[in-house]
C-alpha positions in Angstrom: 85.8 82.8 83.1 86.5 79.7 81.4 84.5 80.9 78.4 86.3 83.9 78.4 89.9 82.1 78.4 88.5 80.0 75.6 87.8 82.6 73.6 91.0 84.4 74.0 92.8 81.2 73.0 90.7 81.1 69.9 91.6 85.0 68.9 95.6 84.1 69.6 95.1 81.2 67.1 93.8 83.3 64.3 96.1 86.5 64.8 99.0 84.3 65.4 100.8 84.8 61.9 101.2 81.0 60.1 105.2 81.9 60.2 106.8 81.4 63.6 109.6 83.9 62.5 107.8 86.7 65.1 104.8 86.1 67.6 106.2 87.9 70.4 103.6 90.8 70.2 100.7 88.3 70.5 101.2 87.4 74.0 98.7 88.3 76.7 97.3 87.8 79.9 94.0 86.5 81.5 92.8 87.8 84.9 90.6 84.5 86.2 89.5 86.6 89.0 87.5 88.7 86.5 87.4 92.2 85.0 87.6 93.5 88.9 91.3 92.4 89.3 93.2 92.8 86.5 96.2 90.9 87.8 99.6 91.9 86.3 101.9 89.4 85.3 105.2 90.5 85.2 107.1 87.3 84.9 106.9 84.1 82.7 104.8 81.1 84.2 107.9 78.9 84.9 109.4 81.6 87.1 106.6 82.0 89.3 107.7 81.0 93.2 105.6 78.4 94.4 105.3 76.5 97.6 105.7 72.6 97.5 105.4 71.8 101.0 104.2 73.6 104.6 104.6 72.0 107.6 104.6 72.9 111.6 104.9 71.5 114.7 102.1 71.7 117.5 102.2 74.7 119.4 102.6 74.1 123.1 102.0 76.6 126.1 105.4 78.2 127.0 106.7 77.1 130.7 104.0 74.6 131.3 103.2 72.9 128.0 104.0 69.9 125.8 107.8 71.7 124.7 108.6 73.1 128.3 112.0 70.7 128.0 112.3 70.1 124.5 115.0 72.1 123.0 114.2 74.8 120.3 116.8 73.5 117.7 115.0 69.9 117.9 111.6 71.5 116.9 113.2 73.2 114.0 115.2 70.4 113.1 111.8 68.1 112.6 110.0 70.7 110.3 112.9 71.2 108.2 113.5 67.2 107.7 110.0 66.9 107.1 109.7 69.6 104.3 112.4 68.1 102.0 111.7 64.4 103.3 107.6 64.0 102.6 108.5 65.4 98.7 111.2 63.5 98.3 113.8 66.1 97.7 117.3 65.8 98.1 118.3 68.2 100.9 121.5 69.0 99.1 119.4 70.9 96.4 118.7 73.6 98.7 120.3 76.9 98.3 119.3 78.5 101.6 117.7 78.1 104.5 116.1 81.4 106.5 114.9 81.4 109.8 112.8 83.8 111.3 113.3 84.0 115.5 112.7 86.7 117.6 113.8 86.5 121.4 116.8 83.9 121.4 120.4 85.8 121.4 121.1 86.3 117.9 124.2 84.6 117.5 123.0 81.8 119.5 120.3 81.2 117.9 122.0 81.5 114.3 124.0 78.7 115.8 121.0 77.0 116.8 119.7 76.8 113.7 122.6 75.4 111.9 122.9 72.7 114.4 119.1 71.8 113.6 120.2 71.8 109.7 122.5 69.0 111.0 120.1 67.1 113.0 117.6 67.4 109.7 120.2 65.6 107.6 121.5 68.7 105.7 124.6 68.7 104.3 127.4 71.4 105.3 127.2 72.9 101.6 123.5 74.3 102.5 123.5 77.5 104.1 121.5 78.9 106.7 120.5 82.4 108.4 118.3 84.0 110.8 115.8 87.1 110.6 114.1 89.1 112.9 111.2 91.6 112.2 109.4 90.7 115.2 106.4 89.1 115.1 106.3 88.8 111.0 109.9 87.2 111.1 108.5 83.6 109.9 106.4 85.2 107.3 109.5 87.4 106.5 111.4 84.8 106.0 109.4 82.8 103.5 109.4 86.4 101.6 113.1 86.4 101.6 113.2 83.2 100.1 110.5 83.8 97.2 112.8 87.1 96.8 116.0 85.3 96.4 114.6 83.0 93.9 112.9 85.3 91.5 116.3 87.4 92.0 118.0 84.0 90.4 120.4 83.5 93.4 118.7 79.8 93.6 116.0 77.7 92.5 115.0 76.0 95.7 115.1 77.3 99.2 113.2 77.2 103.0 111.6 79.5 104.9 111.2 79.0 108.4 110.1 80.0 112.0 111.2 78.9 115.2 110.3 80.0 118.8 111.0 78.9 122.1 109.4 81.3 125.1 109.9 79.0 127.4 113.6 79.1 126.7 113.7 83.0 125.8 111.2 85.1 127.5 110.4 88.4 126.2 112.7 90.9 128.2 115.0 94.0 127.3 118.7 93.4 127.9 120.8 96.4 129.0 120.7 100.2 129.5 117.8 102.1 127.3 119.8 105.0 125.2 118.5 108.2 127.3 118.1 110.0 123.9 114.9 107.9 123.8 112.9 110.4 125.7 113.2 113.0 123.3 111.4 110.8 120.7 107.8 110.4 121.5 107.8 107.5 118.7 110.9 105.7 119.7 109.6 105.9 123.2 106.3 104.3 122.2 108.9 101.3 121.0 109.3 100.6 124.3 105.7 100.2 125.2 104.8 96.6 126.4 102.5 95.3 124.0 99.4 95.0 126.3 99.5 98.5 126.6 99.7 99.6 122.9 96.3 97.1 123.1 94.7 99.0 125.5 95.7 102.0 123.2 93.8 100.3 120.4 90.6 99.5 122.2 90.4 103.1 123.8 91.3 104.7 120.7 89.0 103.1 118.5 86.4 102.2 120.8 86.4 98.2 120.8 84.7 97.0 123.7 85.3 94.5 126.0 82.8 92.5 125.0 83.7 92.2 121.4 87.3 91.4 122.8 85.6 88.3 124.4 83.8 87.1 121.9 86.8 87.2 119.5 88.5 84.6 121.6 85.3 82.6 122.4 85.1 82.4 118.7 88.8 81.7 118.2 88.8 78.9 120.4 85.6 77.6 119.3 86.8 77.3 115.7 90.1 75.7 116.6 88.3 73.3 118.6 86.6 72.2 115.8 89.2 72.1 113.1 91.0 70.1 115.7 88.2 67.5 116.3 87.5 67.3 112.2 91.2 66.4 111.7 91.6 69.6 110.0 95.3 70.6 111.3 96.7 67.0 110.6 98.1 67.4 107.2 99.9 70.1 108.3 101.2 69.0 111.8 104.1 66.9 112.4 104.1 65.1 115.7 107.0 65.9 118.0 108.4 62.7 120.4 109.6 64.6 123.2 109.9 64.3 126.9 108.3 65.8 129.9 110.3 66.0 133.0 108.5 66.6 136.3 109.6 69.6 138.0 109.6 67.9 141.6 111.0 64.4 141.1 113.0 65.2 137.6 111.5 61.6 136.4 111.1 62.2 132.6 108.2 60.7 130.7 108.0 60.4 127.2 105.5 61.6 125.4 104.2 62.4 121.5 102.7 65.7 121.0 100.6 66.0 117.8 97.9 68.8 118.9 98.1 72.5 119.7 97.5 72.2 123.9 96.4 75.8 124.2 93.0 75.0 122.8 90.1 75.1 125.4 86.3 75.3 125.8 85.4 78.8 127.3 82.4 81.3 127.3 81.8 84.9 127.6 81.0 84.3 131.0 84.5 82.7 132.0 86.6 85.4 129.9 84.4 88.1 131.8 85.8 86.8 135.0 89.4 87.7 134.3 90.8 91.0 135.0 92.5 93.2 132.7 96.3 92.6 133.2 97.7 96.3 131.5 95.4 99.0 132.8 93.4 98.9 136.1 90.3 99.7 134.5 91.4 98.3 130.7 89.7 95.7 128.7 92.9 93.3 127.5 93.2 90.2 129.5 95.0 87.2 129.7 91.7 85.3 128.0 91.5 87.9 124.8 95.1 88.0 124.0 97.6 85.5 122.4 99.0 82.9 123.9 102.6 82.7 125.0 104.0 79.5 123.0 106.7 77.5 121.7 106.6 75.9 118.2 108.3 75.9 114.8 107.5 75.6 111.3 108.9 75.4 107.9 107.5 76.2 104.1 109.6 74.6 101.2 109.7 77.0 98.0 111.2 76.9 94.7 110.9 78.0 90.7 107.7 76.4 89.0 109.7 75.3 86.2 111.7 73.2 89.1 108.8 72.0 90.6 107.3 70.6 87.2 110.6 69.3 86.4 110.8 67.1 89.6 106.9 66.2 89.3 106.2 68.0 92.8 102.6 68.8 93.5 102.0 72.7 94.2 100.5 74.0 97.2 100.2 77.3 96.7 102.4 80.1 94.9 103.4 82.9 96.4 102.5 86.2 94.9 103.8 89.1 96.7 104.7 90.7 100.1 104.5 94.3 101.9 105.8 95.4 105.0 104.8 99.0 106.5 105.2 101.2 109.2 102.4 102.9 111.8 102.4 104.4 115.0 104.3 102.3 117.6 101.4 103.4 120.2 98.7 101.5 118.3 101.2 99.0 116.6 98.4 96.3 116.3 96.6 98.3 113.9 99.4 97.2 111.3 97.2 94.7 109.4 95.0 97.3 108.6 97.2 99.5 106.8 99.7 96.2 105.5 96.5 94.4 103.6 95.7 96.5 101.1 98.8 97.7 100.0 99.6 94.0 99.3 96.3 93.2 98.0 96.5 96.3 95.6 100.1 95.2 94.6 98.8 92.1 93.4 96.2 93.5 91.2 93.4 92.3 93.5 90.6 93.9 95.6 89.7 92.7 98.9 86.7 90.9 97.7 88.9 88.9 95.7 90.3 87.2 98.8 89.1 84.2 99.5 90.8 83.2 103.3 92.7 85.7 105.8 94.9 84.3 108.5 95.7 87.5 110.5 97.2 86.8 113.5 95.3 87.4 116.7 98.2 89.4 118.9 95.1 90.9 120.9 91.7 90.7 120.3 91.1 94.5 120.5 93.8 94.9 117.2 92.1 91.7 115.7 88.9 93.2 115.7 89.7 96.8 114.9 91.7 95.5 111.7 88.7 93.2 110.8 85.9 96.1 111.2 88.3 98.9 109.5 88.6 96.9 106.4 84.8 95.3 106.2 86.1 92.1 105.7 83.7 89.2 106.0 84.3 87.3 109.5 83.5 83.7 107.5 86.9 84.5 105.6 89.0 85.2 108.5 90.7 82.7 110.6 88.5 80.1 110.0 90.2 77.2 111.8 91.1 79.7 114.8 93.7 82.2 115.3 96.8 82.9 117.9 94.4 83.3 120.7 93.7 79.8 120.7 96.5 78.2 118.8 99.2 80.1 120.1 101.9 82.9 119.1 105.5 81.7 119.0 106.5 85.0 117.6 109.3 83.9 114.9 107.1 80.7 114.1 103.7 82.4 113.7 104.5 83.4 109.9 105.2 80.2 108.9 102.3 78.3 110.9 100.2 80.7 109.0 101.2 80.0 105.6 100.8 76.0 106.5 97.3 76.8 108.1 96.4 78.7 105.0 97.6 77.0 102.2 96.4 73.8 103.4 93.1 74.9 104.2 92.8 76.2 100.5 93.8 73.1 99.1 91.0 71.7 101.3 88.5 73.9 99.8 89.4 73.3 95.9 87.8 75.4 93.4 86.1 77.4 95.7 89.0 78.9 96.8 91.7 80.8 95.0 93.4 83.6 96.8 94.7 83.9 100.4 96.2 86.5 102.6 98.5 86.2 105.6 98.8 89.2 107.9 99.9 90.3 111.3 101.2 93.5 113.6 104.7 94.1 114.2 105.8 95.5 117.7 107.5 99.1 117.5 104.9 100.1 114.8 104.5 97.7 111.7 102.1 95.9 109.7 103.1 93.0 107.1 100.8 91.2 104.6 101.5 88.1 101.7 98.9 87.2 98.9 98.9 83.3 98.1 97.3 81.7 95.3 96.2 78.1 95.4 98.8 76.0 93.8 96.2 74.2 90.9 94.6 77.5 90.0 96.9 79.3 87.3 97.7 77.8 83.9 100.3 79.1 81.2 97.7 81.2 79.7 97.0 82.9 83.1 100.6 83.8 83.3 101.5 84.8 80.1 103.1 88.2 79.5 100.7 91.1 79.0 100.8 93.6 76.3 99.4 97.0 76.9 99.5 98.0 73.0 97.4 95.4 71.6 93.3 96.7 71.7 92.1 93.5 70.1 91.5 91.0 73.1 88.4 91.1 75.2 87.3 92.9 78.1 88.1 90.0 80.3 92.3 90.3 80.2 92.5 94.2 80.5 
């Protein structure tokens, strides 16, 4: 590929007139992924939206883990502070903070997020808002900030995610509109998520053993990643307290690792009974963990990052959300990923790493098999069955995990995808590129009318 790029440089040098009066028609675009993926650029190089920093707290088991006595806004404040402090960015330069969050009452959580920004040292001039698209809320927050930067609303923003499932358990408040009985799909929006998991397993023939094996693999990979220190670059340790429920005594602690990861086997998981259906296959062991945690991602225009001399962790390429049948909401990634990848001008084989949220093993296995993905590329450091799934924070957590792993792998890893299913029947996916992969030639504007360039750029 390097030879192809050099050939194009030579061609452009020969074809460019000696006078600089008008060379606008001689711009071109190279796809360094090869002819199989003609990656279209529709904006100039400096306008790329890049990720400069991405951090998360550890994820802890709700109600009995390390954050059971920690306020949600304290968790958010830590990651908000980290994403500006570590790259040495003045907080006043941030144009907006968007926080994905799901379970807490909307107005209360919006206030908590604003309070967290003040705890983190942001001035009153920096606005904050929340966004809720169920389990994709953290990723939606990142996408919203990227879209705003591309639109020119501001140059620097933070997309974050927050959930305390200790403080805000899943529950429906108030009456349900009786009209729901008339519309089957609307009625299916009320199905417990575990029931939708059973629907996926039954409809698509995902066996109990396949599900349990996926859970074993998730814990094994997460335990190995923790032991090897692969999460250290993305995790911000949290100094907090644990309160003894009997005596009320407080014990100061510092949480620096995810506390839901365990050593488990197929034999262990086989002993667990189904939770949602008497003869079902979905158990507590092959479902995502109910968790507390937060994450934050700092995005900005590439030209701004370059001007400030900031290292680029990743490039935000695109995001899609799609709708699926609410009764089998877990199939969302299988629907969203191909759309996102195609919109980026890529093919599935061009993607080096996938972070697919493991809401349930049934839907994770189905999506993996449906898309024919290489298991060695998916959730290489474990997923939500081991690490946890704090609903609003999961998207931001996945961004941190994906981009730090892509950086660690270097030249062998260019593109990554994050995806998750969404309650009520949706799927979301986003495409990222490793930060040090692209150059200005790769991102030059493609001119379809010129036919003299090599096949590598068509």
